[in-house]
VOVODO-186770 format. One line per field, with one value per residue (C-alpha): residue number from 1; chain; x, y, z. Coordinates in Angstrom, 2 decimals, always signed. Layout:
# residues N
num: c(NUM; ...);
chaine: c(A; ...);
east: c(X; ...);
north: c(Y; ...);
up: c(Z; ...);
# end
This chain:
# residues 83
num: c(1; 2; 3; 4; 5; 6; 7; 8; 9; 10; 11; 12; 13; 14; 15; 16; 17; 18; 19; 20; 21; 22; 23; 24; 25; 26; 27; 28; 29; 30; 31; 32; 33; 34; 35; 36; 37; 38; 39; 40; 41; 42; 43; 44; 45; 46; 47; 48; 49; 50; 51; 52; 53; 54; 55; 56; 57; 58; 59; 60; 61; 62; 63; 64; 65; 66; 67; 68; 69; 70; 71; 72; 73; 74; 75; 76; 77; 78; 79; 80; 81; 82; 83);
chaine: c(A; A; A; A; A; A; A; A; A; A; A; A; A; A; A; A; A; A; A; A; A; A; A; A; A; A; A; A; A; A; A; A; A; A; A; A; A; A; A; A; A; A; A; A; A; A; A; A; A; A; A; A; A; A; A; A; A; A; A; A; A; A; A; A; A; A; A; A; A; A; A; A; A; A; A; A; A; A; A; A; A; A; A);
east: c(-4.54; -5.06; -4.28; -7.76; -9.77; -10.27; -12.89; -15.53; -14.08; -13.79; -10.10; -11.52; -12.46; -9.31; -7.31; -9.61; -9.16; -5.28; -4.96; -6.83; -4.57; -1.32; -2.40; -2.88; +0.32; +2.00; -0.11; +1.51; +4.98; +5.44; +3.43; +1.34; -1.71; -1.42; -4.10; -4.96; -3.83; -0.32; +2.83; +4.90; +8.10; +6.70; +5.60; +8.79; +8.40; +11.64; +12.79; +12.79; +9.34; +8.05; +9.89; +8.15; +4.54; +5.04; +5.66; +2.65; +0.30; +1.46; +1.06; -2.30; -3.77; -2.13; -1.38; +2.06; +2.67; +4.89; +7.79; +8.25; +4.38; +4.41; +7.40; +5.99; +2.08; -0.50; -1.42; -4.56; -2.71; -0.73; -3.31; -5.88; -3.51; -2.85; -3.89);
north: c(-2.68; +0.42; +3.72; +4.84; +7.36; +10.29; +11.88; +9.48; +8.64; +11.23; +11.55; +10.02; +6.99; +6.67; +6.85; +3.92; +1.95; +2.44; +1.83; -1.44; -2.32; -1.31; -3.44; -6.67; -6.17; -6.05; -9.17; -10.64; -9.56; -10.17; -13.51; -12.54; -10.30; -6.67; -4.45; -0.50; +0.54; -0.92; +0.86; +0.15; -0.51; -2.49; -4.89; -5.63; -2.94; -1.25; +0.98; -1.35; -2.40; +1.11; +2.12; -0.65; -0.12; +3.39; +3.40; +0.93; +3.28; +6.18; +4.45; +2.93; +5.43; +8.62; +9.70; +9.89; +8.96; +10.64; +8.21; +10.28; +9.68; +6.08; +5.35; +7.36; +6.64; +3.77; +3.19; +4.47; +7.83; +7.80; +7.49; +9.35; +12.62; +12.84; +16.12);
up: c(-16.45; -18.26; -16.17; -14.57; -16.54; -13.91; -15.94; -14.73; -11.18; -8.39; -6.57; -3.38; -5.33; -6.93; -3.94; -2.57; -5.75; -5.66; -1.99; -2.44; -5.32; -3.23; -0.54; -2.78; -4.25; -1.01; +0.11; -2.91; -2.48; +1.45; +1.20; +4.65; +5.28; +4.85; +6.43; +5.68; +9.18; +8.83; +8.71; +5.18; +7.03; +10.13; +7.73; +5.85; +3.11; +1.87; -0.72; -3.56; -2.79; -2.15; -5.81; -7.88; -6.27; -6.27; -10.13; -10.91; -8.60; -10.78; -14.05; -13.18; -11.32; -12.18; -8.61; -6.95; -3.14; -0.86; +0.22; +3.38; +4.46; +3.34; +5.75; +8.63; +8.56; +7.75; +4.29; +4.60; +5.92; +3.14; +0.27; +1.95; +2.40; -1.15; -2.66);
# end
């Protein structure tokens, strides 16, 4: 998949797409259902998964996630609070 062309899509749409993709990747890695209201650490996420998936998000969507927010918020809060 190529990086999202931000010229044709607004930031909120990019966040929504990135969140959906992140959840799909997590479900695949963790082999269990993941919801937007889940906390990354509570569902079994750890630093190595966070680093790998955050790199994918940065490469594909040109956004950077806050590791602190990822660890302390729901997945939806993490993505929708990106500036």
